[in-house]
KOLFI-846198 format. One line per 5 residues: number of its first residue (from 1); for each residue z, y, x of C-alpha. Coordinates in steps of 0.2 Angstrom, whole numbers. Example, Ala and Ser with C-alpha at 12.3 -4.5 7.8 and 13.67 -1.06 7.14 Angstrom:
2
1> 39,-22,62 | 36,-5,68 .
# end
This chain:
549
1> -430,650,-242 | -434,656,-261 | -423,647,-272 | -420,650,-289 | -404,663,-291 .
6> -389,655,-302 | -395,669,-315 | -412,660,-319 | -405,645,-321 | -394,650,-333 .
11> -408,655,-344 | -418,639,-339 | -403,631,-348 | -401,640,-363 | -420,642,-368 .
16> -422,623,-364 | -408,617,-375 | -420,609,-389 | -436,605,-379 | -441,587,-377 .
21> -444,582,-393 | -446,566,-402 | -431,561,-392 | -416,566,-404 | -404,555,-403 .
26> -384,552,-414 | -376,551,-401 | -371,568,-395 | -362,574,-383 | -354,567,-368 .
31> -346,553,-373 | -357,544,-385 | -349,539,-402 | -353,521,-412 | -370,527,-421 .
36> -379,520,-403 | -370,505,-405 | -376,505,-422 | -394,511,-420 | -397,502,-402 .
41> -410,514,-393 | -409,521,-376 | -417,539,-376 | -424,542,-357 | -433,554,-348 .
46> -448,553,-336 | -455,565,-323 | -473,561,-324 | -480,549,-338 | -487,532,-325 .
51> -503,533,-322 | -507,514,-327 | -499,499,-338 | -512,488,-329 | -499,480,-319 .
56> -513,475,-303 | -516,495,-302 | -496,500,-302 | -490,508,-287 | -478,518,-294 .
61> -459,520,-301 | -461,525,-316 | -475,513,-322 | -463,499,-312 | -450,508,-325 .
66> -461,503,-340 | -472,486,-332 | -450,479,-332 | -450,484,-351 | -465,473,-356 .
71> -470,460,-343 | -461,448,-335 | -461,435,-319 | -461,420,-311 | -439,426,-308 .
76> -432,442,-312 | -418,448,-302 | -401,450,-307 | -387,463,-304 | -386,455,-287 .
81> -402,456,-284 | -403,439,-282 | -418,427,-292 | -414,421,-307 | -428,408,-320 .
86> -439,421,-328 | -453,411,-333 | -455,397,-323 | -437,390,-328 | -432,380,-312 .
91> -446,381,-296 | -445,365,-281 | -450,370,-265 | -455,359,-247 | -445,358,-234 .
96> -455,364,-222 | -455,383,-235 | -474,381,-240 | -476,374,-255 | -468,380,-272 .
101> -469,371,-288 | -465,383,-302 | -458,373,-318 | -464,390,-332 | -452,385,-349 .
106> -462,382,-367 | -456,394,-375 | -459,407,-365 | -474,418,-374 | -485,433,-378 .
111> -478,448,-386 | -496,440,-401 | -485,420,-400 | -500,413,-387 | -491,402,-377 .
116> -485,409,-359 | -493,396,-344 | -499,392,-328 | -517,399,-331 | -512,415,-338 .
121> -502,419,-318 | -520,412,-312 | -530,423,-322 | -518,440,-316 | -517,431,-297 .
126> -538,430,-294 | -540,449,-303 | -528,456,-288 | -539,447,-275 | -558,448,-283 .
131> -565,462,-271 | -573,466,-288 | -558,472,-297 | -563,493,-301 | -551,500,-293 .
136> -547,486,-278 | -527,482,-283 | -518,491,-271 | -502,479,-269 | -518,465,-265 .
141> -512,461,-250 | -492,457,-257 | -503,439,-263 | -508,440,-244 | -495,428,-237 .
146> -503,413,-251 | -515,403,-244 | -531,409,-243 | -528,427,-252 | -532,438,-235 .
151> -551,428,-234 | -553,428,-255 | -549,447,-255 | -559,452,-241 | -572,442,-244 .
156> -575,428,-229 | -574,418,-245 | -580,418,-262 | -573,401,-264 | -559,406,-276 .
161> -552,388,-276 | -544,389,-258 | -535,401,-262 | -518,393,-264 | -513,392,-281 .
166> -517,381,-295 | -510,376,-311 | -506,359,-313 | -503,359,-331 | -499,370,-345 .
171> -480,372,-335 | -483,367,-320 | -491,383,-305 | -492,375,-290 | -491,388,-275 .
176> -494,387,-256 | -490,398,-242 | -498,401,-227 | -480,403,-216 | -464,404,-221 .
181> -456,420,-232 | -441,419,-237 | -440,434,-250 | -458,425,-256 | -447,417,-273 .
186> -441,439,-274 | -456,444,-271 | -464,438,-286 | -453,448,-297 | -463,460,-292 .
191> -475,469,-305 | -492,462,-295 | -488,442,-296 | -486,444,-319 | -498,434,-330 .
196> -508,444,-339 | -517,442,-357 | -531,431,-352 | -537,442,-369 | -542,459,-354 .
201> -555,454,-347 | -568,457,-363 | -560,474,-364 | -560,485,-346 | -549,498,-358 .
206> -537,488,-366 | -522,494,-353 | -528,512,-363 | -518,506,-380 | -502,498,-384 .
211> -512,486,-397 | -524,479,-386 | -506,481,-370 | -502,460,-375 | -487,457,-364 .
216> -475,441,-359 | -457,453,-358 | -442,462,-368 | -453,471,-372 | -469,478,-381 .
221> -476,492,-381 | -475,504,-399 | -478,521,-398 | -491,531,-383 | -491,550,-385 .
226> -503,556,-370 | -488,568,-361 | -476,570,-373 | -468,552,-377 | -469,533,-373 .
231> -459,518,-382 | -456,501,-384 | -446,489,-394 | -440,472,-394 | -452,458,-392 .
236> -447,443,-408 | -457,431,-395 | -449,434,-380 | -440,418,-376 | -422,426,-373 .
241> -425,437,-386 | -405,432,-390 | -398,440,-375 | -407,458,-376 | -397,468,-387 .
246> -407,486,-387 | -418,487,-401 | -429,502,-391 | -434,513,-378 | -438,528,-380 .
251> -447,539,-365 | -449,558,-363 | -461,565,-351 | -455,580,-344 | -457,585,-323 .
256> -441,600,-328 | -424,594,-319 | -418,607,-332 | -423,602,-346 | -418,584,-344 .
261> -401,589,-337 | -399,601,-354 | -407,585,-365 | -391,573,-356 | -377,589,-361 .
266> -382,589,-376 | -386,569,-382 | -401,567,-383 | -404,557,-368 | -394,543,-360 .
271> -399,542,-345 | -405,557,-335 | -410,555,-316 | -418,545,-303 | -429,535,-301 .
276> -440,538,-314 | -428,556,-316 | -422,572,-311 | -407,582,-311 | -411,599,-304 .
281> -401,599,-284 | -389,616,-286 | -382,606,-304 | -375,594,-294 | -359,600,-287 .
286> -352,609,-303 | -357,588,-311 | -349,581,-297 | -331,590,-303 | -337,591,-323 .
291> -344,573,-325 | -339,564,-311 | -335,550,-322 | -355,546,-326 | -362,552,-307 .
296> -372,537,-299 | -371,541,-283 | -374,532,-270 | -386,529,-254 | -401,515,-260 .
301> -414,507,-244 | -428,523,-247 | -436,538,-239 | -440,552,-243 | -454,559,-230 .
306> -472,565,-226 | -487,561,-225 | -499,567,-214 | -521,564,-214 | -522,557,-196 .
311> -541,562,-201 | -538,578,-206 | -540,594,-199 | -530,598,-190 | -518,583,-191 .
316> -531,573,-182 | -524,580,-167 | -504,570,-160 | -499,584,-153 | -501,594,-170 .
321> -492,580,-180 | -480,581,-167 | -475,596,-167 | -475,598,-188 | -462,584,-189 .
326> -450,591,-173 | -451,611,-181 | -438,606,-198 | -417,606,-199 | -416,590,-210 .
331> -397,591,-210 | -402,609,-217 | -414,601,-230 | -399,587,-236 | -386,602,-235 .
336> -392,617,-245 | -407,607,-254 | -404,594,-261 | -385,593,-261 | -382,573,-263 .
341> -376,568,-248 | -393,560,-242 | -394,557,-222 | -407,563,-210 | -423,551,-206 .
346> -430,550,-191 | -436,533,-196 | -445,522,-208 | -431,509,-213 | -417,517,-220 .
351> -398,507,-218 | -397,493,-229 | -413,481,-225 | -407,466,-218 | -409,463,-201 .
356> -411,447,-190 | -390,448,-192 | -385,461,-201 | -392,479,-206 | -409,481,-195 .
361> -407,502,-195 | -388,497,-186 | -398,484,-174 | -414,493,-171 | -406,516,-169 .
366> -420,530,-177 | -420,540,-165 | -440,542,-161 | -440,559,-162 | -428,573,-158 .
371> -426,594,-168 | -434,607,-158 | -441,619,-159 | -443,626,-141 | -451,611,-138 .
376> -463,610,-157 | -471,626,-153 | -476,620,-136 | -482,603,-140 | -491,616,-156 .
381> -501,629,-141 | -504,611,-131 | -512,602,-146 | -523,620,-153 | -528,620,-132 .
386> -534,603,-134 | -544,609,-153 | -548,625,-146 | -541,632,-158 | -536,651,-157 .
391> -529,648,-174 | -524,636,-183 | -537,631,-200 | -529,634,-216 | -514,620,-219 .
396> -509,617,-239 | -494,605,-240 | -494,595,-255 | -482,588,-266 | -483,582,-285 .
401> -476,591,-297 | -458,592,-299 | -445,604,-298 | -435,597,-283 | -451,593,-273 .
406> -455,610,-271 | -439,616,-267 | -440,605,-251 | -460,609,-250 | -453,630,-250 .
411> -440,626,-237 | -447,615,-225 | -461,627,-225 | -452,643,-224 | -447,633,-207 .
416> -463,629,-202 | -465,650,-203 | -450,653,-194 | -452,641,-180 | -471,638,-174 .
421> -479,654,-181 | -486,644,-195 | -492,650,-213 | -491,635,-225 | -499,633,-244 .
426> -489,621,-254 | -498,614,-271 | -489,605,-286 | -500,593,-291 | -500,582,-307 .
431> -494,563,-303 | -514,552,-307 | -521,571,-299 | -507,570,-282 | -511,547,-283 .
436> -529,548,-282 | -531,563,-269 | -517,552,-257 | -526,537,-260 | -542,547,-258 .
441> -536,557,-240 | -541,572,-248 | -526,581,-241 | -522,588,-226 | -505,584,-228 .
446> -490,574,-244 | -475,570,-249 | -471,553,-249 | -460,540,-254 | -455,524,-252 .
451> -441,512,-262 | -442,492,-254 | -452,480,-266 | -436,464,-256 | -425,467,-243 .
456> -436,465,-228 | -441,480,-216 | -460,471,-219 | -461,481,-236 | -460,495,-224 .
461> -472,489,-214 | -486,482,-219 | -489,499,-231 | -497,506,-214 | -510,492,-206 .
466> -530,494,-209 | -526,483,-222 | -516,491,-235 | -522,495,-251 | -505,505,-250 .
471> -511,516,-235 | -516,536,-238 | -514,543,-219 | -533,536,-214 | -521,528,-199 .
476> -529,510,-192 | -522,505,-173 | -527,484,-170 | -510,484,-159 | -500,491,-173 .
481> -511,476,-186 | -505,462,-172 | -489,467,-174 | -488,465,-189 | -499,449,-193 .
486> -485,443,-178 | -472,445,-190 | -479,439,-203 | -484,418,-195 | -466,420,-187 .
491> -450,409,-193 | -442,419,-178 | -431,429,-188 | -425,438,-169 | -443,440,-165 .
496> -450,448,-181 | -437,460,-180 | -443,465,-163 | -460,465,-170 | -452,478,-182 .
501> -445,487,-167 | -461,489,-157 | -471,494,-173 | -461,508,-180 | -460,515,-164 .
506> -478,518,-163 | -481,525,-182 | -465,538,-178 | -462,540,-159 | -478,537,-154 .
511> -493,543,-164 | -478,554,-179 | -492,544,-195 | -476,552,-203 | -464,566,-201 .
516> -447,554,-210 | -435,570,-220 | -419,559,-227 | -415,541,-231 | -411,542,-254 .
521> -398,542,-261 | -395,538,-280 | -391,554,-293 | -388,549,-311 | -378,552,-325 .
526> -375,538,-336 | -368,542,-353 | -351,531,-351 | -354,518,-367 | -371,514,-361 .
531> -369,496,-352 | -382,483,-343 | -392,496,-331 | -396,486,-318 | -398,499,-304 .
536> -404,489,-288 | -400,491,-270 | -417,499,-269 | -415,515,-279 | -427,503,-294 .
541> -419,501,-315 | -418,491,-326 | -414,492,-344 | -418,477,-352 | -402,471,-352 .
546> -395,487,-359 | -386,491,-374 | -371,501,-380 | -356,497,-388 .
# end
């Protein structure tokens, strides 16, 4: 295992002390001061530049954080992750759970002063579902809960009037679902459901220029210097403007955890770490002692894993995939590499996700495979024999640029070398390039992570259906699709959980499409005078109601 020495790390921390130009803050030092409360300017870092600012195209945590500053859906989630009024000030739900009527507030406005109307939601959702939208929105399937949405998106009908969403008037949006969906209300807070200003239909490049980004949220983008800085400013036209205390949020762009930590220590950053940044893993023990009152370290409902491209050699062979999954030590990774109290993962759904009566993970154990180097070697040899290999073809593991991802990749590759005798090349890629290669199945093994979009196991399982825009594995299985379809349509929660358990068995135990590594903990540093930052059960962060005192 190749790891940085302490001397190297200390050298890096000295060198990067003045990096992150444009992030200079008046609230220097660990405790901050009254200047921050006066200016109300928040400084954070993004470890990679968001690939898009188009809600229809987003599919990553970086985009999620910025889009949630700039846009607001029908509802938003409070500190307890309960849906509360957003653009919709109230709503009615039919007794059968199929029809939602949202009453939009009349003071909701776009950043240019135009009113936000029900027609804007219809326009945005049709744009997501329209099969001619390019690139195809990866989260289109999240709208399949709506009656007729899947049929329209898959070209079984070309008549959008058959989709269960319509504007009864400017302030009334009516949505009809295919089946009762208890978490649908919360789902409308997700960025794929955000409204989009209708001017975008005449400007294909609207999301590449702050001047053409008309948004309806608490902040509007004022600066975007590619590769350096993103800045959003308080939106004077936001309906709840009086409760927004920050005047500005400035985001530096650096994928160096050492740089981020150094900048936090020097007062250039007010928030550091997950979900959008990174704290060096080998600094966690020291931080627990030195900055324990500023450290936010808690389990969250996310999972870190590797993807196998099941269409690419040699991982089109099930036994070879299983061999690689069995041939590492997850406990060693969380103890010696990540060092943030993560739990080893042998399934895909993390603790904390709702189940039949309590948590899915306690009701359905994650014991889908075991670590066994001897058995892994045996399976590898059997798989190679089936494929006619005397030696494996060259193998590359790709990951997006990050100190943490690099350390994990090197540790895993060392374990594969030791336990399987296989050399695996590791390759870091810029975030946008990395996502494109994964989406296009231009890889063999790739890093991935998933945090839930809502608190139900479905958010972990509908990823891997053959129609999911987020399925980057090439995995297609009719039995799996049927199980997820059945869970979608069922109102029997016990039956749904049983379907999920069968699907997880097929995905992990039978096919080993994924290689779970650990369940996330959130690791973040927050200045003592920064209040109102909401980090939810999924590790997603909302800065819109943050403020300095």
